[in-house]
C-alpha positions in Angstrom: 0.4 -1.2 9.9 -3.3 -0.7 10.6 -6.0 -1.8 8.2 -7.3 1.0 6.1 -10.7 0.6 4.6 -11.7 1.8 1.1 -14.0 4.6 2.4 -11.2 5.9 4.6 -8.9 6.0 1.5 -11.5 7.9 -0.5 -11.7 10.5 2.2 -7.9 11.1 2.3 -6.3 14.0 0.3 -4.1 13.3 -2.6 -1.0 14.3 -0.6 -1.9 11.9 2.2 -2.5 9.1 -0.3 0.9 9.7 -2.0 2.7 9.7 1.4 0.9 6.5 2.5 1.9 4.9 -0.9 5.6 5.7 -0.3 5.4 4.3 3.2 3.8 1.1 2.0 6.2 0.6 -0.8 9.1 0.9 1.6 7.5 -1.7 3.9 7.0 -4.0 0.9 10.6 -3.6 -0.1 11.7 -4.6 3.4 9.4 -7.6 3.3 10.9 -8.6 -0.1 14.4 -8.4 1.4 13.3 -10.6 4.2 11.9 -13.1 1.8 15.2 -13.1 -0.2 17.2 -13.7 3.0 15.0 -16.3 4.7 12.9 -17.8 1.9 9.5 -16.9 3.4 7.8 -13.7 4.6 7.5 -13.1 8.3 3.7 -12.6 7.9 2.4 -13.5 4.5 -1.1 -12.1 5.3 0.4 -8.7 6.1 2.5 -8.8 2.9 -0.6 -9.6 0.8 -2.7 -6.9 2.5 0.0 -4.3 1.9 0.1 -5.2 -1.8 -3.6 -4.9 -2.1 -3.6 -1.6 -0.3 -1.0 -0.2 -2.7 -3.2 -1.3 -5.6 -6.2 0.4 -4.1 -4.3 3.7 -3.5 -3.0 3.6 -7.1 -6.5 3.0 -8.4 -7.9 5.9 -6.4 -5.1 8.3 -7.5 -5.7 7.2 -11.1 -9.4 7.9 -10.9 -8.8 11.3 -9.4 -6.2 12.2 -12.0 -8.5 11.1 -14.9 -11.3 13.3 -13.5 -9.4 16.6 -14.0 
């Protein structure tokens, strides 16, 4: 997963954001399964960054929805 900056997220279309959100939620689910199995994430920094990115995407989608 590459780092996606906020200005890049704002330039993405709604469909692209929603597909990225689904992709990230799948990756987070896999990481959670790994934590349950081993007791610790393989890369805690990546896990944290994915959670932050999901929150950013949801915020942007919410702002765009409220503006209609």
